[in-house]
C-alpha positions in Angstrom: -0.6 -6.4 12.6 1.9 -3.5 13.1 3.1 -2.1 9.8 6.3 -0.2 9.6 5.3 3.1 8.0 8.7 3.5 6.3 8.5 0.1 4.8 4.9 0.8 3.6 5.9 4.1 2.0 8.9 2.6 0.3 7.0 -0.4 -1.1 4.1 1.7 -2.3 6.4 4.3 -3.9 8.6 1.6 -5.6 5.4 -0.1 -6.9 3.9 3.2 -8.0 0.5 1.5 -8.5 -1.1 4.3 -10.5 2.1 5.5 -12.3 2.0 8.9 -10.8 5.6 9.0 -9.6 6.8 7.9 -13.0 4.9 10.8 -14.4 6.7 13.3 -12.2 4.5 13.5 -9.2 6.2 14.3 -5.8 7.5 11.6 -3.6 4.6 12.1 -1.1 1.9 11.5 -3.8 0.6 8.4 -2.0 0.9 9.8 1.5 -2.9 9.8 2.0 -3.2 6.2 1.0 -0.2 5.2 3.0 -1.6 6.8 6.1 -5.0 5.2 5.6 -3.4 1.8 5.1 -1.2 2.2 8.2 -4.1 3.3 10.4 -6.4 0.5 9.3 -3.7 -2.2 9.3 -4.0 -2.9 13.0 -7.0 -5.0 12.2 -5.1 -7.1 9.6 -4.1 -10.6 10.7 -2.4 -11.8 7.6 -0.8 -10.7 4.3 -4.1 -11.5 2.6 -5.9 -9.1 5.0 -3.3 -6.4 4.2 -3.7 -7.0 0.4 -7.5 -6.5 0.7 -6.9 -3.3 2.7 -4.5 -2.0 0.1 -7.0 -2.8 -2.7 -9.8 -1.1 -0.8 -7.9 2.0 0.1 -6.8 2.7 -3.4 -10.3 2.0 -4.7 -11.9 4.3 -2.1 -9.3 7.1 -2.3 -8.4 7.1 -6.0 -11.2 5.2 -7.7 -8.7 2.6 -9.1 -9.2 -1.1 -9.1 -5.8 -2.7 -8.7 -4.9 -6.3 -9.5 -5.6 -8.2 -6.3 -2.7 -10.6 -6.8 -0.3 -7.7 -7.2 -1.7 -6.2 -4.0 -0.9 -9.5 -2.3 2.6 -9.5 -3.6 3.1 -5.9 -2.3 1.6 -7.0 1.1 4.3 -9.7 1.4 7.0 -7.1 0.5 5.7 -4.7 3.1 5.9 -7.4 5.8 9.3 -8.6 4.7 10.8 -5.1 4.4 9.5 -4.1 7.8 11.2 -7.0 9.6 
């Protein structure tokens, strides 16, 4: 699956899963996570795979356990936005 990096960045920033942007963090706060998701997304075959990847990246990089259904919703947004 090819992920549009701009779509990925926009959806993650709009979602602000950890609330850092709302707290005044810079716009590139999630750039490490976005890059990791983009790099690993080539192995994703579905939105479900992408949702699991998003969950794992945020867990590994930031130590947060996001709601998996919310991750799935964001995965659908990323795919739709990138079309």
